[in-house]
C-alpha positions in Angstrom: -33.9 44.8 -13.9 -36.9 46.0 -15.6 -39.7 44.6 -17.8 -41.7 46.6 -20.1 -44.8 45.4 -21.6 -45.7 47.0 -24.6 -45.0 50.8 -23.6 -45.6 50.2 -19.6 -43.0 49.0 -17.2 -44.8 45.9 -15.7 -41.9 44.8 -13.2 -38.9 46.2 -11.5 -36.7 43.9 -9.1 -33.6 45.1 -7.2 -30.7 42.4 -8.1 -27.1 42.1 -7.2 -24.8 41.1 -9.7 -22.0 38.4 -8.7 -18.9 38.6 -10.8 -18.2 35.5 -12.5 -14.5 35.6 -11.2 -15.5 36.0 -7.5 -17.8 32.7 -8.2 -14.5 31.1 -9.7 -12.5 32.1 -6.8 -15.3 30.6 -4.4 -15.6 27.3 -6.1 -11.9 26.8 -5.8 -11.6 27.8 -2.1 -14.6 25.6 -1.6 -13.2 22.5 -3.6 -10.5 21.8 -0.7 -13.4 21.7 1.7 -15.6 19.3 -0.5 -12.1 17.5 -0.9 -11.4 17.0 2.9 -14.8 15.8 3.7 -14.7 13.4 0.9 -11.3 11.8 2.0 -12.3 11.8 5.3 -16.1 9.9 4.5 -14.1 7.3 2.4 -11.3 7.0 5.2 -13.6 7.1 8.0 -16.2 4.4 6.3 -12.9 2.1 5.5 -11.4 2.5 8.6 -14.3 1.8 10.8 -16.0 -1.0 8.8 -13.2 -2.9 7.1 -10.7 -3.0 10.0 -13.0 -2.7 13.5 -16.3 -3.6 11.9 -14.8 -6.8 10.3 -13.0 -7.6 13.2 -15.7 -7.4 15.5 -17.9 -9.3 13.1 -15.6 -12.2 13.0 -15.0 -12.0 16.7 -18.9 -12.6 17.5 -19.5 -14.9 14.6 -19.8 -17.7 16.6 -20.6 -16.5 19.6 -23.9 -17.2 21.2 -26.2 -13.9 21.5 -23.1 -12.1 20.2 -25.3 -9.6 18.0 -29.2 -8.5 19.2 -30.8 -8.7 16.2 -34.4 -8.4 17.7 -33.5 -5.0 19.5 -31.9 -3.6 16.4 -34.7 -4.2 13.9 -37.2 -2.8 16.8 -35.0 0.4 16.8 -34.9 0.5 12.7 -38.5 0.2 12.7 -39.1 3.2 14.7 -36.4 5.0 12.6 -38.4 4.0 9.8 -41.7 5.4 11.0 -40.1 8.7 11.9 -38.1 9.1 8.3 -41.8 8.2 6.4 -43.7 11.0 8.8 -40.9 13.5 8.0 -41.1 12.9 4.1 -45.3 13.2 4.5 -44.6 16.1 6.4 -42.2 17.8 3.9 -43.9 16.5 0.8 -45.4 19.8 -0.3 -41.8 20.9 -0.8 -40.8 18.8 -3.6 -43.0 20.8 -5.9 -40.2 23.6 -5.7 -38.1 21.0 -7.9 -40.7 20.2 -10.3 -39.4 20.5 -13.9 -42.6 21.6 -16.0 -41.7 19.5 -19.1 -41.8 16.6 -16.7 -45.3 15.0 -16.6 -46.6 15.2 -12.8 -47.2 11.7 -12.3 -44.1 10.3 -13.7 -42.1 13.1 -11.1 -44.0 12.0 -8.3 -43.0 8.3 -9.0 -39.3 9.7 -9.3 -39.4 11.2 -5.9 -41.1 8.4 -4.2 -38.5 5.9 -5.7 -35.5 8.0 -4.5 -36.8 8.6 -1.6 -37.4 5.0 -0.5 -34.4 4.1 -2.0 -32.2 6.6 0.8 -34.4 5.6 3.6 -33.5 1.8 2.9 -29.8 2.4 2.5 -29.9 4.6 5.3 -31.5 2.0 7.6 -29.5 -0.7 6.3 -26.0 1.7 7.4 -27.5 2.3 10.4 -28.6 -1.3 11.4 -25.0 -2.8 10.4 -23.5 -0.3 12.7 -25.9 -1.0 15.5 -25.3 -4.5 15.4 -21.5 -4.1 15.4 -20.6 -1.2 17.7 -23.4 -2.4 20.3 -22.2 -6.0 20.4 -18.5 -5.0 20.9 -19.5 -1.8 23.5 -21.1 -4.7 25.6 -18.1 -6.7 25.8 -15.2 -4.1 25.8 -16.7 -1.9 28.4 -18.7 -4.2 31.0 -19.5 -2.0 33.5 -21.1 0.4 31.7 -25.0 -0.3 31.5 -26.0 -1.8 28.3 -27.3 0.6 25.6 -30.9 -1.3 24.7 -31.3 -1.6 28.7 -31.0 2.0 29.1 -34.0 2.5 26.1 -36.4 0.9 28.5 -38.2 3.3 30.7 -37.6 0.9 33.8 -33.8 1.0 33.7 -34.0 4.8 32.0 -36.1 6.1 34.8 -33.2 4.8 37.6 -30.8 7.0 39.3 -28.1 6.1 36.9 -30.4 6.6 33.8 -31.2 10.1 34.8 -27.3 11.0 35.4 -27.1 9.9 32.2 -29.7 11.8 30.6 -28.7 15.2 32.5 -25.2 14.7 31.8 -26.0 14.8 28.1 -28.2 17.8 28.4 -25.4 19.7 30.2 -22.9 18.9 27.9 -25.2 20.2 25.3 -25.5 23.4 26.5 -21.8 23.4 27.6 -21.1 22.7 23.6 -23.6 25.5 22.3 -21.7 27.8 24.7 -18.3 27.0 23.1 -19.5 27.3 19.4 -20.9 30.7 19.7 -17.5 31.7 21.8 -15.5 30.4 18.6 -17.1 31.7 16.1 -16.5 35.1 17.8 -13.0 34.4 18.7 -12.3 33.1 15.2 -13.8 36.3 13.4 -10.7 37.9 14.9 -8.3 35.8 13.2 -9.7 36.5 9.9 -11.7 33.5 9.3 -14.8 34.0 7.0 -17.8 32.4 8.6 -20.8 33.2 6.6 -24.3 32.8 8.5 -25.9 29.6 6.9 -29.1 27.4 8.4 -28.8 23.9 8.7 -32.1 23.2 7.6 -34.0 24.7 4.6 -36.3 27.9 5.9 -39.1 26.7 3.6 -40.0 24.0 6.7 -41.8 26.5 8.1 -44.0 25.8 5.2 -44.4 22.1 6.2 -47.5 20.7 8.1 -45.5 20.4 11.5 -42.4 22.6 10.9 -40.9 21.7 14.5 -41.0 17.8 13.3 -38.4 17.7 10.3 -35.3 19.5 12.7 -36.2 16.9 15.7 -36.3 14.0 13.4 -33.0 15.3 11.3 -31.5 15.8 14.9 -32.1 12.5 15.9 -30.5 10.9 13.1 -27.7 12.7 13.1 -26.7 12.3 16.9 -27.9 8.9 16.9 -26.0 7.7 13.8 -22.8 9.8 14.3 -22.5 8.5 17.9 -22.6 4.9 16.9 -20.1 5.5 13.9 -17.7 7.7 14.9 -17.5 7.0 18.6 -18.7 3.4 19.5 -17.5 1.6 16.1 -13.6 2.5 16.5 -13.6 3.2 20.2 -15.3 -0.3 21.2 -13.5 -1.8 18.2 -9.9 -0.8 19.2 -10.6 -1.7 22.9 -11.6 -5.3 21.8 -8.5 -6.1 19.3 -6.1 -4.8 22.1 -7.9 -6.0 25.0 -4.9 -8.4 25.4 -2.1 -5.7 24.7 -0.2 -4.1 27.7 -0.3 -1.0 25.6 -4.1 -1.2 25.7 -4.5 2.7 26.7 -2.2 3.9 24.3 -4.2 2.3 21.8 -7.4 3.9 22.8 -6.0 7.3 23.0 -4.4 6.9 19.4 -7.7 5.8 18.2 -9.3 8.5 20.4 -7.5 11.2 18.4 -8.2 9.8 15.0 -12.1 9.8 15.7 -11.3 13.4 16.4 -9.9 14.5 13.2 -12.2 12.2 10.9 -15.1 14.0 12.8 -14.3 17.2 12.1 -13.1 16.6 8.5 -16.5 15.2 7.8 -18.3 18.1 8.3 -15.7 20.3 6.2 -17.8 20.9 3.7 -19.5 23.7 5.3 -18.6 27.0 3.6 -16.6 28.3 6.3 -12.7 29.5 5.4 -9.9 28.4 5.9 -10.9 24.8 4.8 -9.6 23.3 8.0 -12.2 25.6 10.2 -14.5 22.9 11.0 -11.5 20.2 12.0 -10.7 22.8 14.5 -13.6 24.0 15.7 -14.8 20.4 16.4 -12.0 19.3 18.3 -13.8 20.3 21.6 -17.0 18.6 20.6 -15.5 15.2 19.6 -13.6 15.4 22.4 -16.7 15.2 24.8 -18.6 13.4 22.7 -15.5 10.5 22.7 -15.2 10.9 26.7 -18.8 10.6 27.3 -18.9 7.2 25.7 -15.7 5.9 27.5 -17.1 6.8 30.7 -20.7 6.4 30.5 -21.6 4.8 27.0 -23.3 6.0 24.1 -26.9 7.8 25.8 -25.3 10.5 27.1 -23.3 11.6 23.5 -26.5 10.7 21.7 -28.5 13.1 23.6 -25.9 16.2 23.6 -25.5 15.5 20.1 -29.3 15.6 19.4 -30.1 18.7 21.4 -26.8 20.4 19.8 -28.4 19.7 16.6 -31.8 20.5 17.5 -31.1 23.5 18.5 -29.3 25.0 15.6 -31.5 23.1 13.0 -34.7 24.8 14.6 -33.4 28.5 14.1 -35.7 28.9 11.2 -38.4 28.5 13.9 -37.1 30.2 16.8 -36.6 33.4 14.5 -40.2 33.0 13.2 -43.6 34.1 14.5 -44.9 30.5 14.9 -45.3 30.3 18.7 -47.1 26.9 19.2 -44.2 25.6 17.0 -41.4 27.1 19.2 -43.5 25.5 22.0 -43.4 22.1 20.4 -39.9 22.1 19.4 -38.8 22.7 23.1 -40.8 20.1 24.4 -39.9 17.7 21.9 -36.0 18.5 22.5 -37.0 18.1 26.2 -38.5 14.8 25.5 -35.6 12.7 26.9 -35.5 14.5 30.4 
């Protein structure tokens, strides 16, 4: 691309022209990914909340201390603080999307309203999921250490707490190794796996680049383990507690959560469209088994560490030495 000012060459850029035919073909291919993810999101929410969630709510409605509201509110306050600090940390990046025809003050007000609305919706969703899933898990799996007790330093510092934390880190390492191996093996099948970042590389320009990936990984690990593991598995365990086929019902929902969890992540650019469903069978199985045998903590830690490592790739390949050190410290904070 050449630009001329008067009779002087003023600019030269090397460019690649992507044919419209390729864009149309790719949009058709990717539409199936989006459809699978949308279908799983709608079916997953309907199944988990309107079947298991409603049953759990009715089951505990008249039970004394059925829902632990105060611990949930404390945890939501902690999450809200993390989200707000993360927004402040990334605030400079909003100007990348500033339409210059719009007044600056109006743009700021619009962005603040959008961010506050997203945070409030997320906190409401997480809060409802926590109330339902924690209550169901506490009654369905009485031999497990209660999640909110594990959040206290005295219990977390015990041998049982240390065991759960170590198991979480160990599973994260295994999952990372599996992800690399699966990616290499799937290429031999002719599957298309384009390189992509789970985080915008522009985070390197934020005030603390390592902070945003950690917060996003913690949110994803925390939310998805409560919603995709605890709510359906504890819900079916309660619903089938007096059934002689209880183990079979748990096995059925175990498979359902594997499929839904994989389909929820289908809107990645990999092809074929079911790539992520197949890839995440191993991860979903590990997360589900961790929940059934230990409870929520190991799964949350494994999920958090796995996502944090992938989301922090822009930092690990940068020259920001202290941010790399800070990232490793924050990933190892539970340990």
